[in-house]
C-alpha positions as CSV (number, residue, x, y, z in Angstrom):
1,M,107.3,49.5,65.8
2,D,104.2,47.7,67.4
3,I,106.0,48.4,70.9
4,W,106.1,52.4,70.3
5,K,102.4,52.3,69.3
6,Q,101.4,50.3,72.4
7,L,103.6,52.6,74.7
8,G,102.3,55.9,73.1
9,A,98.4,54.8,73.3
10,S,99.4,53.5,76.9
11,L,100.7,57.1,77.5
12,Y,97.6,58.7,75.9
13,A,95.3,56.4,77.8
14,H,97.0,57.1,81.1
15,F,97.3,61.2,80.8
16,L,93.6,61.3,79.8
17,N,92.7,59.5,82.8
18,M,94.9,61.5,85.1
19,I,93.1,64.5,83.6
20,L,89.5,62.9,84.0
21,A,90.5,61.8,87.5
22,M,91.2,65.3,88.5
23,Y,88.2,66.6,87.1
24,L,85.6,64.2,88.5
25,K,87.5,64.8,92.1
26,I,86.9,68.8,91.3
27,L,83.3,68.2,89.9
28,T,82.3,65.9,92.8
29,N,84.3,67.6,95.9
30,S,84.7,63.8,97.1
31,G,87.1,61.2,96.9
32,N,90.6,61.7,95.9
33,G,92.4,61.4,92.6
34,C,93.6,57.9,93.2
35,V,90.0,56.7,93.5
36,W,88.8,58.3,90.5
37,Y,92.0,57.2,88.6
38,L,91.4,53.5,89.5
39,L,87.6,53.5,88.8
40,N,88.0,55.0,85.3
41,H,91.2,52.6,84.7
42,S,88.8,49.5,85.9
43,L,85.8,50.9,83.5
44,D,87.8,51.4,80.6
45,C,89.5,48.1,80.7
46,T,86.1,46.5,81.2
47,F,84.0,48.1,78.7
48,G,86.8,48.6,76.4
49,L,87.5,44.8,76.2
50,I,83.6,44.5,75.7
51,I,83.8,46.9,72.9
52,C,86.4,45.5,71.3
53,Y,84.9,41.8,71.7
54,W,82.0,42.9,70.2
55,L,83.5,44.7,67.3
56,H,85.8,41.5,66.6
57,K,82.8,39.4,66.5
58,T,80.9,41.7,64.2
59,V,83.6,41.9,61.5
60,E,84.2,37.9,61.9
61,N,80.4,37.3,61.0
62,Y,80.2,40.0,58.5
63,A,83.2,37.9,56.9
64,V,81.8,34.6,57.0
65,K,78.5,36.1,56.2
66,N,79.9,37.5,52.8
67,N,82.6,34.8,52.1
68,V,85.7,37.0,52.8
69,E,88.8,35.3,53.1
70,V,91.3,36.7,55.3
71,S,94.8,36.8,54.8
72,Q,97.1,36.6,57.8
73,C,100.8,35.4,58.5
74,C,101.2,32.1,60.4
75,G,104.1,30.3,61.5
76,N,107.1,31.0,64.2
77,M,108.6,34.4,63.0
78,F,111.4,34.0,65.0
79,A,112.4,30.8,63.5
80,G,112.1,32.4,60.0
81,T,109.0,30.0,59.2
82,Q,106.5,32.5,58.5
83,K,104.3,32.1,55.1
84,W,100.8,33.5,54.2
85,C,98.0,31.4,54.9
86,V,94.6,32.2,53.5
87,C,92.2,31.5,56.4
88,S,88.4,30.4,55.2
């Protein structure tokens, strides 16, 4: 299921990036769609990563500050040694 979500999100981002690249080419009357696509993709990956990191740190700091325990699965899921751990 996780692979399908990633595939769907990637296709969605790709098509939105294609539309934005065509729009920027028409709007600016310069460059070509490939250049705009590369620029959009690079900015999306760079700023998207920064935003995701910032959000992760914000949630992590909130959890530490408010003493929230997080349950997560640890162990090797392929070897059948999965168990639930409580991280503090």
